[in-house]
N, C-alpha and C positions, 0 to 999 in steps of 0.2 A: 587398776586405776583406770585404763582404758577401755573396760569391759562394758558391757550391755548396759544400761541405767534402766531401772524400772521406770515403768509409763507416766507419761507427765499427766497429770490430773491434781487439780484443787492449787494450792500453791506450793508446791514441791518446793527446794530453792534450788536456783539456779535452773529453773522449767524455762522453755523457750513457748511462749504460746503459739498454738498451731496454726494459722497465718503466718506472722515472722517464722517460723520452721521451712514454707513452701518458698517465701523469699529470701532465706540463708542458703536451701538446696539451689536455687533455680542462680542466686550468685556463683555460686562455685562451680556448677557446670556450664553454667550459658558463659559469663562473664569471664572467669579464668579456666576454663575447660577441665576442671577437676573432677576424675569420678568418685562418687558417693556412693555409700553403702546404701540399702534400703532397710527402710524400718525409722522409728525417733530413738533416741533424738537424731539430727543429720551428724554422719560421721565421714570423713574423709580414709578412702580407701588407698594404704600405701604399698610403696614400690611401685608403682604405675610412672607416676613424676616426680618422687620425692621419696626418700623416709625420715625418720624420726630421731633425735638424740633427746632422750629425757634426763635433765641434771637438775638438782636445786639450786635455786634460786643465784646462790654465792656464785655456783660456777656459771651458771648459762650467762650472768652481768659480766664477768669477764671476757668469756669469751667475743661477747659483741664484737672485740677490738680485732679478732681472727675472722669476722663475717664482711664479708663487701656489704655496702650501702642499700643493696635491693635484697638481702636475703631476709626473708620472713620468719620471723620469732613471734611465737604465742607462749600466752603464761598463763598457767592454772594453778592456784593456790598456791603452796609456793615451791613449785616445777616452772622450769623453765623449757620449752619442748623447742629444739633446734631445726628446722627445715636441712637435711643434705640429700647429696646426689641418690639416688634411686640405687638399691644393690649396697650401700654403706654400709646398712646392719649386717649381712652377713661378711662383712669386711674387719666389722670392730673385733671380734675376737684373737681374730690375729693380728691386729693391729697393736692390741693393747699386750700381747707376747712382746711384740717385737720392740716397743717402748717400752718393756720393762714394768710393767702394770700388770700383767694378768695372773700373780701368784694374789694380790691383795684384793680383800672386798670393798668395791667401790658403790657408792650411791647412782651409778652412770649405767644406763642402760638403752639400746637401740630398736628401733621398732620400723618393719619393714616388709614385704611380701607377704599377705595373707592377714597380714594386721589392721586393724583403723584407729582412727585419733578422731574423739569428737571434736566438732567444727566450733570453732572459733567463731562467735559473731562477727558479720560484716564489722567494718571499720565505723561506716557511716552509724549504724544503732547501736555499736559498741561505744561512741563517740558523748552518746546521750546520756550514757550512764555514771554515776560518782566515782572519780579517780580519784583516792587515796594513794599519797607515796609511799612507794616502794623502799622499804631498807633494807642493804645487803650488808650483812656484816665482815666484818674485815678481819680476817685469821691472823695479822699481825698486831692487832692492835684493837681497843674496848669499842673503837669507831666504825665506822660504816664504810663502804664503796660504793662511789655512783655506778651508773651502768657504763662507764666509761672507764672504769678501775680508781678512779681519780679518788684516794682517801674524803673521809669528811669528817668532823670532830664527831666524839663522841654522843650521844642521842641525838644525833641529828636525821633528817628524816628524808631522803634522796628525790627530789622532784621526778614526777614520770618521762620520760622521752618523748619527743616533739614527733605527731608523725608525719611523714613525709606528705608531698603535694600540695593539694587544697585545704587538707586541714590543717598546714603545719603551725597553725598557731594556736592547736588546742590540744593539750597533752591527751595521751592514750590512757587509758585507764589499765590498772593491778589490781584492784583489788575487789570490789562488793563481788561481782561475779563470781571473779576467781577465787575467791574466798570461800565460796558457797558448794564451788563444783563444775561452774562452768568455765570454757577457756575464754580467755581474749585475744585480740593480737597486741603485741608489742610493736613489731616491725609488718605490719599489716603488707598481704600480697597487692601487687600492681594489675587491675585489668591489662589487659593487652601486653602483658610482657612475659617473654619465653622466660617462667622460673628459673628451671636449670641451667642456665648461664649464668646466674649469681652464686648459686650451690655450694659448697662446700666438696670437692669432690678427690679419693685419692690420685684419679690422672693429673691433678693440678702439680702434683711435688714433684718439681725439677723445673718444670714447663714454664712455659713465658706468656699463659694466659691469663684473664683479668677474674678466672675462678677461686674462691680462698682455696687452700691446701688442706683437706681432710686429715692430714696428719698432727700438724700444728694446732686444728683444732682439738683434735680428740685428746693430744699432750694437755693443753692447756686445761682441757674439764676436767679431767684425770686428776691431774695435781691438785686441782681446787676441791674436787670431792675426796682426797686424801686428804687435805688440811680442813676441810671440814669433820671428817671422821671422825680425827686426831684433837681436835679442839672439842668434839661431844662427847669423847672417851677421857678426855681430861675434866670435863663437867660433871662426870657421874663422882658421888661419895664411891672411897675405897671400898665398901663392901659392894656396890652394885656391881665394879666393875671385876671383884673377884667373880662374883655369881655368872658373870658373862664368859668369862674364859670356856 
């Protein structure tokens, strides 16, 4: 999902034109101070300023309640990418074991040192794209759950969250670029702010700081990843479930 993509030529879905790629790289390196990997498309080097938890949309939507208001979150297709403290990827296997999730196959992974993340378009560029609603299914009903975890009526669409800061009156996009393979910001980072202070970290467990607790975040996303798995397994025809054993 996060590997190298083919060279951008013509009208490749999700492609960013070359002049815009240069602006995107400058925005990350100069405005945010985030290291990028060489080559195209623009990719963020992980394990330096932050790691990433990559989870299904439903788990990511519920996880927003465990994050601080300044914790950046990206969306790519049907996946949500949660920025967490650098080093968290190495802690994830042991943390899942400690939380009694280690023996279950979960659609959850962490990316850290040595990995790269496709750079979402900066928010000012993303806001010019179409912004269809994101529907997050609720494991408890046929309805949906909005990004705050509030159930919505069956068949309803959930409005996209609002962007903080000057563009607060406009919704952030969740759809067209993400559905074609490119990432967009759901909660964009803020230039001039130290991102580390807002990221979930293991050291926040039992502490009195403002950083979100990585343990509670992982337990939340693991719980909902498990619910998604059970719901998908229950939706399969009996013959399919038997063949998958």
